[in-house]
C-alpha angles and dihedrals in degrees: 000000000000115000089230092059109100117231115248115259119264091256091075090054089063119102118240093266091052091047089051090051091049091049089051090049091050092049091050091050090048088063085081090066106088129189099235094210095054098025093223125118121254094246095052089046090056093238095131104079103171142352114213126189114216129180095263104021150013114250122209112198112201147156130220126233088240130012091239099043105166091213097049095111093050094045092049092050091050090050090051092048096047094045092047090052092054102035096037096220141082117300131212122191115207117197113216125207095209141092094029110225119264131160088257088074092061119116112267094012092245094117095147089079089064093058093244095131 
């Protein structure tokens, strides 16, 4: 190994069960990130699609409620900050085009209680 090659962050040294626990901890922390237009957190909304651990960073794959969400920049920055605080490494947020958001993606599927229908 070349001396200039950085060592992978500690998160990759975790076994699959520990990675699953870390992902769960990240998702729980992301409940503090709220879409200000809807006033519901990004996890409950179903915006967080996947959390992937790479050698140099944690990647959060997500969708937005609308392609032109006026708060996208703020929401993405909050997701980066919260994830970095939990994972302890760099964070990349990847915006996905599909699936497009709909209330059916909400956690628990009982989206009528949120007044979205």
